[in-house]
PyMOL Python script that loads the backbone (N, CA, C, O; Angstrom):
from pymol import cmd

cmd.read_pdbstr("""\
ATOM      1  N   MET A   1       3.067 -17.687 -39.480  1.00  0.00           N
ATOM      2  CA  MET A   1       4.299 -18.055 -38.378  1.00  0.00           C
ATOM      3  C   MET A   1       3.888 -16.988 -37.286  1.00  0.00           C
ATOM      4  O   MET A   1       4.025 -15.803 -37.589  1.00  0.00           O
ATOM      5  N   SER A   2       3.400 -17.316 -36.052  1.00  0.00           N
ATOM      6  CA  SER A   2       3.306 -16.219 -35.194  1.00  0.00           C
ATOM      7  C   SER A   2       4.570 -16.069 -34.266  1.00  0.00           C
ATOM      8  O   SER A   2       5.362 -16.969 -33.985  1.00  0.00           O
ATOM      9  N   MET A   3       4.607 -14.816 -33.861  1.00  0.00           N
ATOM     10  CA  MET A   3       5.836 -14.260 -32.997  1.00  0.00           C
ATOM     11  C   MET A   3       5.351 -14.129 -31.660  1.00  0.00           C
ATOM     12  O   MET A   3       4.353 -13.461 -31.389  1.00  0.00           O
ATOM     13  N   LEU A   4       6.089 -14.805 -30.742  1.00  0.00           N
ATOM     14  CA  LEU A   4       5.753 -14.340 -29.251  1.00  0.00           C
ATOM     15  C   LEU A   4       6.077 -13.131 -29.080  1.00  0.00           C
ATOM     16  O   LEU A   4       7.016 -12.521 -29.593  1.00  0.00           O
ATOM     17  N   ALA A   5       5.188 -12.719 -28.249  1.00  0.00           N
ATOM     18  CA  ALA A   5       5.337 -11.145 -27.562  1.00  0.00           C
ATOM     19  C   ALA A   5       6.570 -11.244 -26.301  1.00  0.00           C
ATOM     20  O   ALA A   5       6.564 -12.066 -25.385  1.00  0.00           O
ATOM     21  N   THR A   6       7.405 -10.381 -26.491  1.00  0.00           N
ATOM     22  CA  THR A   6       8.233 -10.434 -25.416  1.00  0.00           C
ATOM     23  C   THR A   6       8.835  -9.258 -25.092  1.00  0.00           C
ATOM     24  O   THR A   6       9.148  -8.450 -25.966  1.00  0.00           O
ATOM     25  N   LEU A   7       9.091  -9.014 -23.590  1.00  0.00           N
ATOM     26  CA  LEU A   7       9.498  -7.741 -23.185  1.00  0.00           C
ATOM     27  C   LEU A   7      10.767  -8.075 -22.237  1.00  0.00           C
ATOM     28  O   LEU A   7      10.624  -8.744 -21.213  1.00  0.00           O
ATOM     29  N   THR A   8      11.937  -7.596 -22.622  1.00  0.00           N
ATOM     30  CA  THR A   8      13.208  -7.677 -21.768  1.00  0.00           C
ATOM     31  C   THR A   8      13.538  -6.512 -21.046  1.00  0.00           C
ATOM     32  O   THR A   8      13.456  -5.423 -21.614  1.00  0.00           O
ATOM     33  N   ILE A   9      13.918  -6.595 -19.812  1.00  0.00           N
ATOM     34  CA  ILE A   9      14.118  -5.183 -19.043  1.00  0.00           C
ATOM     35  C   ILE A   9      15.148  -5.574 -17.987  1.00  0.00           C
ATOM     36  O   ILE A   9      15.384  -6.765 -17.785  1.00  0.00           O
ATOM     37  N   GLN A  10      15.809  -4.546 -17.263  1.00  0.00           N
ATOM     38  CA  GLN A  10      16.643  -4.851 -16.324  1.00  0.00           C
ATOM     39  C   GLN A  10      15.810  -4.404 -15.220  1.00  0.00           C
ATOM     40  O   GLN A  10      15.321  -3.277 -15.137  1.00  0.00           O
ATOM     41  N   LEU A  11      15.644  -5.541 -14.201  1.00  0.00           N
ATOM     42  CA  LEU A  11      14.683  -5.491 -13.009  1.00  0.00           C
ATOM     43  C   LEU A  11      15.444  -5.610 -11.720  1.00  0.00           C
ATOM     44  O   LEU A  11      15.745  -6.710 -11.256  1.00  0.00           O
ATOM     45  N   ASN A  12      15.700  -4.670 -11.246  1.00  0.00           N
ATOM     46  CA  ASN A  12      16.546  -4.414  -9.897  1.00  0.00           C
ATOM     47  C   ASN A  12      17.871  -4.938 -10.118  1.00  0.00           C
ATOM     48  O   ASN A  12      18.419  -5.698  -9.319  1.00  0.00           O
ATOM     49  N   GLY A  13      18.438  -4.504 -11.293  1.00  0.00           N
ATOM     50  CA  GLY A  13      19.756  -5.008 -11.718  1.00  0.00           C
ATOM     51  C   GLY A  13      20.187  -6.282 -12.518  1.00  0.00           C
ATOM     52  O   GLY A  13      21.291  -6.672 -12.898  1.00  0.00           O
ATOM     53  N   GLN A  14      18.842  -6.825 -12.646  1.00  0.00           N
ATOM     54  CA  GLN A  14      19.274  -8.326 -13.309  1.00  0.00           C
ATOM     55  C   GLN A  14      18.191  -8.253 -14.539  1.00  0.00           C
ATOM     56  O   GLN A  14      17.225  -7.493 -14.473  1.00  0.00           O
ATOM     57  N   GLN A  15      18.393  -8.965 -15.479  1.00  0.00           N
ATOM     58  CA  GLN A  15      17.887  -9.021 -16.765  1.00  0.00           C
ATOM     59  C   GLN A  15      16.809  -9.831 -16.440  1.00  0.00           C
ATOM     60  O   GLN A  15      16.989 -10.847 -15.769  1.00  0.00           O
ATOM     61  N   HIS A  16      15.570  -9.463 -16.883  1.00  0.00           N
ATOM     62  CA  HIS A  16      14.292 -10.271 -16.894  1.00  0.00           C
ATOM     63  C   HIS A  16      13.335 -10.082 -18.126  1.00  0.00           C
ATOM     64  O   HIS A  16      13.014  -8.995 -18.607  1.00  0.00           O
ATOM     65  N   THR A  17      12.920 -11.362 -18.571  1.00  0.00           N
ATOM     66  CA  THR A  17      12.382 -11.367 -19.751  1.00  0.00           C
ATOM     67  C   THR A  17      10.797 -11.956 -19.457  1.00  0.00           C
ATOM     68  O   THR A  17      10.576 -12.925 -18.730  1.00  0.00           O
ATOM     69  N   PHE A  18       9.835 -11.240 -20.109  1.00  0.00           N
ATOM     70  CA  PHE A  18       8.473 -11.484 -20.005  1.00  0.00           C
ATOM     71  C   PHE A  18       7.931 -12.072 -21.336  1.00  0.00           C
ATOM     72  O   PHE A  18       7.788 -11.360 -22.330  1.00  0.00           O
ATOM     73  N   THR A  19       7.635 -13.396 -21.323  1.00  0.00           N
ATOM     74  CA  THR A  19       7.438 -14.007 -22.553  1.00  0.00           C
ATOM     75  C   THR A  19       5.867 -13.611 -22.936  1.00  0.00           C
ATOM     76  O   THR A  19       5.458 -13.878 -24.065  1.00  0.00           O
ATOM     77  N   ASP A  20       5.150 -13.077 -22.130  1.00  0.00           N
ATOM     78  CA  ASP A  20       3.824 -12.760 -22.362  1.00  0.00           C
ATOM     79  C   ASP A  20       3.382 -11.318 -22.437  1.00  0.00           C
ATOM     80  O   ASP A  20       2.219 -10.915 -22.412  1.00  0.00           O
ATOM     81  N   LEU A  21       4.472 -10.613 -22.532  1.00  0.00           N
ATOM     82  CA  LEU A  21       4.305  -9.085 -22.740  1.00  0.00           C
ATOM     83  C   LEU A  21       4.786  -8.586 -23.945  1.00  0.00           C
ATOM     84  O   LEU A  21       5.907  -8.927 -24.322  1.00  0.00           O
ATOM     85  N   PRO A  22       4.020  -7.738 -24.683  1.00  0.00           N
ATOM     86  CA  PRO A  22       4.781  -7.022 -25.698  1.00  0.00           C
ATOM     87  C   PRO A  22       5.623  -5.697 -25.467  1.00  0.00           C
ATOM     88  O   PRO A  22       5.377  -4.890 -24.571  1.00  0.00           O
ATOM     89  N   SER A  23       6.515  -5.595 -26.271  1.00  0.00           N
ATOM     90  CA  SER A  23       7.322  -4.317 -25.925  1.00  0.00           C
ATOM     91  C   SER A  23       6.956  -3.311 -27.147  1.00  0.00           C
ATOM     92  O   SER A  23       7.169  -3.626 -28.318  1.00  0.00           O
ATOM     93  N   PRO A  24       6.433  -2.173 -26.792  1.00  0.00           N
ATOM     94  CA  PRO A  24       6.258  -1.681 -25.188  1.00  0.00           C
ATOM     95  C   PRO A  24       5.033  -2.081 -24.788  1.00  0.00           C
ATOM     96  O   PRO A  24       4.121  -2.362 -25.566  1.00  0.00           O
ATOM     97  N   THR A  25       4.959  -2.126 -23.405  1.00  0.00           N
ATOM     98  CA  THR A  25       3.792  -2.151 -22.833  1.00  0.00           C
ATOM     99  C   THR A  25       3.470  -1.165 -21.825  1.00  0.00           C
ATOM    100  O   THR A  25       3.925  -0.048 -22.071  1.00  0.00           O
ATOM    101  N   ASN A  26       2.741  -1.292 -20.652  1.00  0.00           N
ATOM    102  CA  ASN A  26       2.655  -0.195 -19.499  1.00  0.00           C
ATOM    103  C   ASN A  26       3.060  -0.759 -18.118  1.00  0.00           C
ATOM    104  O   ASN A  26       2.941  -1.951 -17.835  1.00  0.00           O
ATOM    105  N   MET A  27       3.566   0.218 -17.245  1.00  0.00           N
ATOM    106  CA  MET A  27       3.885  -0.286 -15.923  1.00  0.00           C
ATOM    107  C   MET A  27       2.865  -1.045 -15.299  1.00  0.00           C
ATOM    108  O   MET A  27       3.227  -1.979 -14.583  1.00  0.00           O
ATOM    109  N   SER A  28       1.629  -0.809 -15.442  1.00  0.00           N
ATOM    110  CA  SER A  28       0.554  -1.695 -14.829  1.00  0.00           C
ATOM    111  C   SER A  28       0.505  -3.078 -15.131  1.00  0.00           C
ATOM    112  O   SER A  28       0.240  -3.984 -14.340  1.00  0.00           O
ATOM    113  N   ASN A  29       0.811  -3.184 -16.468  1.00  0.00           N
ATOM    114  CA  ASN A  29       1.104  -4.662 -17.020  1.00  0.00           C
ATOM    115  C   ASN A  29       2.286  -5.301 -16.379  1.00  0.00           C
ATOM    116  O   ASN A  29       2.139  -6.444 -15.947  1.00  0.00           O
ATOM    117  N   VAL A  30       3.413  -4.722 -16.263  1.00  0.00           N
ATOM    118  CA  VAL A  30       4.447  -5.192 -15.765  1.00  0.00           C
ATOM    119  C   VAL A  30       4.408  -5.690 -14.064  1.00  0.00           C
ATOM    120  O   VAL A  30       4.882  -6.727 -13.601  1.00  0.00           O
ATOM    121  N   ILE A  31       3.801  -4.768 -13.449  1.00  0.00           N
ATOM    122  CA  ILE A  31       3.572  -4.876 -11.932  1.00  0.00           C
ATOM    123  C   ILE A  31       2.649  -6.146 -11.912  1.00  0.00           C
ATOM    124  O   ILE A  31       2.920  -7.025 -11.094  1.00  0.00           O
ATOM    125  N   SER A  32       1.517  -6.314 -12.802  1.00  0.00           N
ATOM    126  CA  SER A  32       0.568  -7.171 -12.538  1.00  0.00           C
ATOM    127  C   SER A  32       1.317  -8.751 -12.969  1.00  0.00           C
ATOM    128  O   SER A  32       1.064  -9.781 -12.345  1.00  0.00           O
ATOM    129  N   ALA A  33       2.173  -8.692 -14.033  1.00  0.00           N
ATOM    130  CA  ALA A  33       3.013  -9.914 -14.588  1.00  0.00           C
ATOM    131  C   ALA A  33       3.883 -10.285 -13.398  1.00  0.00           C
ATOM    132  O   ALA A  33       4.078 -11.497 -13.302  1.00  0.00           O
ATOM    133  N   LEU A  34       4.435  -9.547 -12.496  1.00  0.00           N
ATOM    134  CA  LEU A  34       5.356  -9.647 -11.440  1.00  0.00           C
ATOM    135  C   LEU A  34       4.399 -10.256 -10.206  1.00  0.00           C
ATOM    136  O   LEU A  34       4.932 -10.877  -9.286  1.00  0.00           O
ATOM    137  N   ASP A  35       3.075 -10.057 -10.244  1.00  0.00           N
ATOM    138  CA  ASP A  35       2.069 -10.441  -9.089  1.00  0.00           C
ATOM    139  C   ASP A  35       2.748  -9.743  -7.908  1.00  0.00           C
ATOM    140  O   ASP A  35       3.250 -10.391  -6.990  1.00  0.00           O
ATOM    141  N   LEU A  36       2.753  -8.243  -7.959  1.00  0.00           N
ATOM    142  CA  LEU A  36       3.065  -7.558  -7.107  1.00  0.00           C
ATOM    143  C   LEU A  36       1.874  -6.763  -6.606  1.00  0.00           C
ATOM    144  O   LEU A  36       1.086  -6.421  -7.487  1.00  0.00           O
ATOM    145  N   LYS A  37       1.565  -6.371  -5.253  1.00  0.00           N
ATOM    146  CA  LYS A  37       0.630  -5.714  -4.782  1.00  0.00           C
ATOM    147  C   LYS A  37       1.229  -4.208  -4.779  1.00  0.00           C
ATOM    148  O   LYS A  37       2.180  -3.717  -4.171  1.00  0.00           O
ATOM    149  N   ALA A  38       0.384  -3.722  -5.612  1.00  0.00           N
ATOM    150  CA  ALA A  38       0.639  -2.276  -6.173  1.00  0.00           C
ATOM    151  C   ALA A  38       0.818  -1.331  -4.807  1.00  0.00           C
ATOM    152  O   ALA A  38       1.696  -0.476  -4.699  1.00  0.00           O
ATOM    153  N   ASP A  39      -0.137  -1.632  -3.825  1.00  0.00           N
ATOM    154  CA  ASP A  39      -0.199  -0.663  -2.687  1.00  0.00           C
ATOM    155  C   ASP A  39       1.243  -0.693  -1.666  1.00  0.00           C
ATOM    156  O   ASP A  39       1.428   0.084  -0.729  1.00  0.00           O
ATOM    157  N   ARG A  40       2.064  -1.639  -2.045  1.00  0.00           N
ATOM    158  CA  ARG A  40       3.241  -1.927  -1.195  1.00  0.00           C
ATOM    159  C   ARG A  40       4.694  -1.756  -1.945  1.00  0.00           C
ATOM    160  O   ARG A  40       5.762  -2.158  -1.482  1.00  0.00           O
ATOM    161  N   ILE A  41       4.520  -1.088  -3.177  1.00  0.00           N
ATOM    162  CA  ILE A  41       5.651  -0.967  -3.769  1.00  0.00           C
ATOM    163  C   ILE A  41       5.835   0.563  -4.208  1.00  0.00           C
ATOM    164  O   ILE A  41       4.891   1.353  -4.201  1.00  0.00           O
ATOM    165  N   ALA A  42       7.092   0.898  -4.578  1.00  0.00           N
ATOM    166  CA  ALA A  42       7.284   2.037  -5.325  1.00  0.00           C
ATOM    167  C   ALA A  42       8.341   1.734  -6.469  1.00  0.00           C
ATOM    168  O   ALA A  42       9.316   1.001  -6.302  1.00  0.00           O
ATOM    169  N   VAL A  43       8.014   2.420  -7.710  1.00  0.00           N
ATOM    170  CA  VAL A  43       8.741   2.012  -8.831  1.00  0.00           C
ATOM    171  C   VAL A  43       9.328   3.160  -9.478  1.00  0.00           C
ATOM    172  O   VAL A  43       8.746   4.238  -9.598  1.00  0.00           O
ATOM    173  N   GLU A  44      10.734   2.857  -9.979  1.00  0.00           N
ATOM    174  CA  GLU A  44      11.561   3.886 -10.652  1.00  0.00           C
ATOM    175  C   GLU A  44      11.728   3.178 -12.126  1.00  0.00           C
ATOM    176  O   GLU A  44      11.789   1.969 -12.350  1.00  0.00           O
ATOM    177  N   LYS A  45      11.783   4.234 -13.047  1.00  0.00           N
ATOM    178  CA  LYS A  45      12.254   3.842 -14.337  1.00  0.00           C
ATOM    179  C   LYS A  45      13.245   4.577 -15.054  1.00  0.00           C
ATOM    180  O   LYS A  45      13.182   5.787 -15.275  1.00  0.00           O
ATOM    181  N   ASN A  46      14.226   3.757 -15.435  1.00  0.00           N
ATOM    182  CA  ASN A  46      15.425   4.671 -15.814  1.00  0.00           C
ATOM    183  C   ASN A  46      15.856   5.896 -15.159  1.00  0.00           C
ATOM    184  O   ASN A  46      16.163   6.966 -15.685  1.00  0.00           O
ATOM    185  N   GLY A  47      15.823   5.478 -13.565  1.00  0.00           N
ATOM    186  CA  GLY A  47      16.298   6.592 -12.826  1.00  0.00           C
ATOM    187  C   GLY A  47      15.317   7.654 -12.200  1.00  0.00           C
ATOM    188  O   GLY A  47      15.622   8.462 -11.323  1.00  0.00           O
ATOM    189  N   GLU A  48      14.013   7.504 -12.837  1.00  0.00           N
ATOM    190  CA  GLU A  48      12.862   8.572 -12.453  1.00  0.00           C
ATOM    191  C   GLU A  48      11.847   7.977 -11.651  1.00  0.00           C
ATOM    192  O   GLU A  48      11.403   6.896 -12.038  1.00  0.00           O
ATOM    193  N   ILE A  49      11.377   8.507 -10.555  1.00  0.00           N
ATOM    194  CA  ILE A  49      10.345   7.942  -9.898  1.00  0.00           C
ATOM    195  C   ILE A  49       8.987   7.967 -10.721  1.00  0.00           C
ATOM    196  O   ILE A  49       8.624   9.044 -11.192  1.00  0.00           O
ATOM    197  N   VAL A  50       8.261   6.882 -10.903  1.00  0.00           N
ATOM    198  CA  VAL A  50       6.983   6.678 -11.711  1.00  0.00           C
ATOM    199  C   VAL A  50       6.000   6.779 -10.668  1.00  0.00           C
ATOM    200  O   VAL A  50       6.088   5.902  -9.809  1.00  0.00           O
ATOM    201  N   PRO A  51       4.954   7.750 -10.508  1.00  0.00           N
ATOM    202  CA  PRO A  51       3.887   7.987  -9.651  1.00  0.00           C
ATOM    203  C   PRO A  51       2.919   6.898  -9.823  1.00  0.00           C
ATOM    204  O   PRO A  51       2.658   6.634 -10.997  1.00  0.00           O
ATOM    205  N   ARG A  52       2.285   6.158  -8.857  1.00  0.00           N
ATOM    206  CA  ARG A  52       1.490   5.038  -9.182  1.00  0.00           C
ATOM    207  C   ARG A  52       0.046   5.504  -9.969  1.00  0.00           C
ATOM    208  O   ARG A  52      -0.708   4.641 -10.418  1.00  0.00           O
ATOM    209  N   ASP A  53      -0.224   6.809 -10.074  1.00  0.00           N
ATOM    210  CA  ASP A  53      -1.400   7.377 -10.892  1.00  0.00           C
ATOM    211  C   ASP A  53      -0.840   7.345 -12.235  1.00  0.00           C
ATOM    212  O   ASP A  53      -1.610   7.776 -13.093  1.00  0.00           O
ATOM    213  N   THR A  54       0.230   6.972 -12.620  1.00  0.00           N
ATOM    214  CA  THR A  54       0.696   7.234 -14.047  1.00  0.00           C
ATOM    215  C   THR A  54       1.001   5.877 -14.720  1.00  0.00           C
ATOM    216  O   THR A  54       1.218   5.738 -15.924  1.00  0.00           O
ATOM    217  N   TRP A  55       0.988   4.634 -13.551  1.00  0.00           N
ATOM    218  CA  TRP A  55       1.398   3.462 -14.216  1.00  0.00           C
ATOM    219  C   TRP A  55       0.726   2.950 -15.326  1.00  0.00           C
ATOM    220  O   TRP A  55       1.386   2.278 -16.119  1.00  0.00           O
ATOM    221  N   SER A  56      -0.772   3.188 -15.590  1.00  0.00           N
ATOM    222  CA  SER A  56      -1.355   2.837 -16.568  1.00  0.00           C
ATOM    223  C   SER A  56      -0.793   3.521 -18.060  1.00  0.00           C
ATOM    224  O   SER A  56      -0.872   2.848 -19.088  1.00  0.00           O
ATOM    225  N   THR A  57      -0.373   4.544 -18.075  1.00  0.00           N
ATOM    226  CA  THR A  57       0.391   5.351 -19.174  1.00  0.00           C
ATOM    227  C   THR A  57       1.529   5.415 -19.224  1.00  0.00           C
ATOM    228  O   THR A  57       2.014   6.054 -20.158  1.00  0.00           O
ATOM    229  N   SER A  58       2.207   4.927 -18.469  1.00  0.00           N
ATOM    230  CA  SER A  58       3.788   4.996 -18.421  1.00  0.00           C
ATOM    231  C   SER A  58       4.369   3.794 -19.297  1.00  0.00           C
ATOM    232  O   SER A  58       4.242   2.662 -18.831  1.00  0.00           O
ATOM    233  N   THR A  59       4.941   3.942 -20.421  1.00  0.00           N
ATOM    234  CA  THR A  59       5.462   2.929 -21.264  1.00  0.00           C
ATOM    235  C   THR A  59       6.801   2.305 -20.856  1.00  0.00           C
ATOM    236  O   THR A  59       7.812   2.985 -20.682  1.00  0.00           O
ATOM    237  N   VAL A  60       6.756   1.034 -20.719  1.00  0.00           N
ATOM    238  CA  VAL A  60       7.845   0.325 -20.461  1.00  0.00           C
ATOM    239  C   VAL A  60       8.327  -0.626 -21.945  1.00  0.00           C
ATOM    240  O   VAL A  60       7.610  -1.448 -22.517  1.00  0.00           O
ATOM    241  N   SER A  61       9.664  -0.246 -22.312  1.00  0.00           N
ATOM    242  CA  SER A  61      10.166  -0.736 -23.523  1.00  0.00           C
ATOM    243  C   SER A  61      11.141  -1.751 -23.026  1.00  0.00           C
ATOM    244  O   SER A  61      11.444  -1.866 -21.839  1.00  0.00           O
ATOM    245  N   ASP A  62      11.722  -2.644 -24.213  1.00  0.00           N
ATOM    246  CA  ASP A  62      12.987  -3.487 -23.971  1.00  0.00           C
ATOM    247  C   ASP A  62      13.992  -2.501 -23.497  1.00  0.00           C
ATOM    248  O   ASP A  62      13.979  -1.328 -23.870  1.00  0.00           O
ATOM    249  N   ASN A  63      14.782  -2.949 -22.746  1.00  0.00           N
ATOM    250  CA  ASN A  63      16.158  -2.364 -22.266  1.00  0.00           C
ATOM    251  C   ASN A  63      15.637  -1.335 -21.090  1.00  0.00           C
ATOM    252  O   ASN A  63      16.570  -0.730 -20.562  1.00  0.00           O
ATOM    253  N   ASP A  64      14.593  -1.083 -20.680  1.00  0.00           N
ATOM    254  CA  ASP A  64      14.407   0.072 -19.678  1.00  0.00           C
ATOM    255  C   ASP A  64      15.030  -0.620 -18.326  1.00  0.00           C
ATOM    256  O   ASP A  64      15.069  -1.834 -18.126  1.00  0.00           O
ATOM    257  N   ARG A  65      15.454   0.279 -17.544  1.00  0.00           N
ATOM    258  CA  ARG A  65      15.715   0.124 -16.123  1.00  0.00           C
ATOM    259  C   ARG A  65      14.696   0.104 -15.127  1.00  0.00           C
ATOM    260  O   ARG A  65      14.132   1.145 -14.791  1.00  0.00           O
ATOM    261  N   ILE A  66      14.402  -1.070 -14.602  1.00  0.00           N
ATOM    262  CA  ILE A  66      13.180  -0.838 -13.620  1.00  0.00           C
ATOM    263  C   ILE A  66      13.758  -1.268 -12.134  1.00  0.00           C
ATOM    264  O   ILE A  66      14.340  -2.334 -11.932  1.00  0.00           O
ATOM    265  N   GLU A  67      13.525  -0.354 -11.215  1.00  0.00           N
ATOM    266  CA  GLU A  67      13.792  -0.681  -9.726  1.00  0.00           C
ATOM    267  C   GLU A  67      12.578  -0.792  -9.122  1.00  0.00           C
ATOM    268  O   GLU A  67      11.782   0.112  -9.374  1.00  0.00           O
ATOM    269  N   ILE A  68      12.234  -1.645  -8.406  1.00  0.00           N
ATOM    270  CA  ILE A  68      11.234  -1.714  -7.557  1.00  0.00           C
ATOM    271  C   ILE A  68      11.621  -2.101  -5.946  1.00  0.00           C
ATOM    272  O   ILE A  68      12.376  -2.993  -5.558  1.00  0.00           O
ATOM    273  N   VAL A  69      10.912  -1.208  -5.214  1.00  0.00           N
ATOM    274  CA  VAL A  69      11.205  -1.285  -3.728  1.00  0.00           C
ATOM    275  C   VAL A  69       9.860  -1.793  -2.929  1.00  0.00           C
ATOM    276  O   VAL A  69       8.705  -1.428  -3.148  1.00  0.00           O
ATOM    277  N   HIS A  70      10.219  -2.525  -2.163  1.00  0.00           N
ATOM    278  CA  HIS A  70       8.935  -3.242  -1.339  1.00  0.00           C
ATOM    279  C   HIS A  70       8.857  -2.388  -0.040  1.00  0.00           C
ATOM    280  O   HIS A  70       9.894  -2.127   0.570  1.00  0.00           O
ATOM    281  N   PHE A  71       7.738  -1.984   0.360  1.00  0.00           N
ATOM    282  CA  PHE A  71       7.696  -1.320   1.677  1.00  0.00           C
ATOM    283  C   PHE A  71       7.397  -2.493   2.642  1.00  0.00           C
ATOM    284  O   PHE A  71       6.724  -3.482   2.350  1.00  0.00           O
ATOM    285  N   VAL A  72       7.876  -2.295   3.603  1.00  0.00           N
ATOM    286  CA  VAL A  72       8.076  -3.635   4.944  1.00  0.00           C
ATOM    287  C   VAL A  72       7.390  -2.899   6.181  1.00  0.00           C
ATOM    288  O   VAL A  72       7.749  -1.830   6.675  1.00  0.00           O
ATOM    289  N   GLY A  73       6.418  -3.636   6.538  1.00  0.00           N
ATOM    290  CA  GLY A  73       6.242  -2.771   7.974  1.00  0.00           C
ATOM    291  C   GLY A  73       6.668  -3.555   9.242  1.00  0.00           C
ATOM    292  O   GLY A  73       7.301  -4.598   9.077  1.00  0.00           O
ATOM    293  N   GLY A  74       6.379  -3.149  10.453  1.00  0.00           N
ATOM    294  CA  GLY A  74       6.766  -3.806  11.535  1.00  0.00           C
ATOM    295  C   GLY A  74       7.815  -3.174  12.224  1.00  0.00           C
ATOM    296  O   GLY A  74       8.129  -2.061  11.801  1.00  0.00           O
ATOM    297  N   GLY A  75       8.517  -3.688  13.325  1.00  0.00           N
ATOM    298  CA  GLY A  75       9.384  -3.055  14.277  1.00  0.00           C
ATOM    299  C   GLY A  75       8.716  -2.140  15.345  1.00  0.00           C
ATOM    300  O   GLY A  75       7.493  -1.999  15.316  1.00  0.00           O
ATOM    301  N   ARG A  76       9.419  -1.559  16.220  1.00  0.00           N
ATOM    302  CA  ARG A  76       8.894  -0.868  17.364  1.00  0.00           C
ATOM    303  C   ARG A  76       9.375   0.485  17.454  1.00  0.00           C
ATOM    304  O   ARG A  76      10.457   0.787  16.949  1.00  0.00           O
ATOM    305  N   LEU A  77       8.631   1.353  18.080  1.00  0.00           N
ATOM    306  CA  LEU A  77       9.068   2.732  18.237  1.00  0.00           C
ATOM    307  C   LEU A  77       9.421   3.007  19.680  1.00  0.00           C
ATOM    308  O   LEU A  77       9.815   4.123  20.017  1.00  0.00           O
TER     309      LEU A  77
END
""", "prot")
cmd.dss("prot")
cmd.show_as("cartoon", "prot")
cmd.util.cbc("prot")
cmd.orient("prot")
């Protein structure tokens, strides 16, 4: 009997379950699974900013609290 790999986190205040990611995984895998453009977001894990250059080594486990902020351009000066 095979077990499905799952990861459940709090994403921007709401529970989110990934049925194709194991726990633990790394932040790069989470960003990829969310289909986000890495150059347009900032990530916080459990209250700490996660620098982009550490995403591949930053572990994400069940029940971690992840906040993702999208950068939006536009407006006038």
